N, C-alpha and C positions, 0 to 999 in steps of 0.2 A: 506492499502500503502506500505507496508518494502521493503529499497534498503540497501543493505550491500553493504560494501565496504571489499574488502581489498591487502592486497602483497602490500604495499607502507609500502616503507624503510630512508636507507641513501647507498646509490649509490657514487661512487668516480667516476667524469666528465666523458663520454665518454661509460659509462657503462650501461645498459638496463635493465627493470623491467616491472615483467608483473601484471596491476592488471587487481582485476574480480568485476563485482558488480551481485550479487546471490538475482533476484528479488520474489519478492512474489504477493499477496491479489489481481492480477488482470489480465488480458487473457495479459501476455510479447509478447506474438507472433505479437497482434494486436496494438502493439505504437513506435514508434519512441525512439526514447534513447537517451542517450549527457553527454559525460560527462568535468564537466567542476573542473578548478584550484582556488583557489588563495590567496594570495599571500598576505602578508603582507601588509596595509596601503597601498596595493589592488586592484582598484574592479573584482570583478567574472567575470570571462573570457573563453569563449565558446571556451575549445580546441577542440571539433572532435564531430559527431552528426555518428546514423546510422541509415537506414530506419527499420520500421517492417517488409520486407522480406530480410530482407542487401541486395538490388539492387540499393545501394549509400552509400555511405556517403564521409562528412566533414571536413573541418579538419582548423585548424587558419591558418593563416599562416608563426608561428614562430614552428610551428610544422612538416607542412607538409612535406614529406623523411622522418622522422621520426618514429613515430606515427603510428599506425594503428590498427581501434578501428572494433572491431568483435565480434557475438552474435551465440549465439549455444539456441534457440528459445526451443528444447523438453528442454538444462539442466537453464532455466530460466536465464543465462548466459548471457552478453556484459562485454568484454576487451578493457581494449588498453595495444597494445605493446607498450613501447615506447624503444628507440632505442637511442646511440650517443647524450643521455642523459648531459645535462648544468648544468650548476651551474644556471642560471634564470629559467630553467623548475619547480624549489625549493615551492611549492606548497599543502596546501591538494587541492587535487583528490575529487572535489563530483560527481556520478551518478546522471542523472535526470536526467526526465519523466514528459511529459505534456499530462494531462489527464483530460479531464471533468470539462476542462478549469481551475483547480489546477496544480501549481511545486509541485510535490512530490519529496527529495531528502535525501542521506541518512546519514547519521556522518562524511560520510571523509578517505577519508586517506592519513597519509604523504608519503609525498614524499624527499626530504631531500637531495641537489647531491652536492658533498661534498671532499676531499680531506681532 
């Protein structure tokens, strides 16, 4: 299983970013996918999740209405569109899937929201 995130960067408050996670090594369309984030000195937080057929999504209260998770099963990729970014969204964003009893993580992509 390999998960490779991209799309992070430095953005001003109110700005937008689109994160991508390219998956390989497992039947992507058979598994739910999630985005987590981890800020310094804070616990890892579930940001958003999406079912394998993209028929249901779930979001942390802190990002509802601002973030949108989606997936393209033909491209084995999951996305996180982040709008109206706030300084408190600053974190390392990680892609995740749970398969056969194990959690799998990418290396993460850093998002920094600052003036």
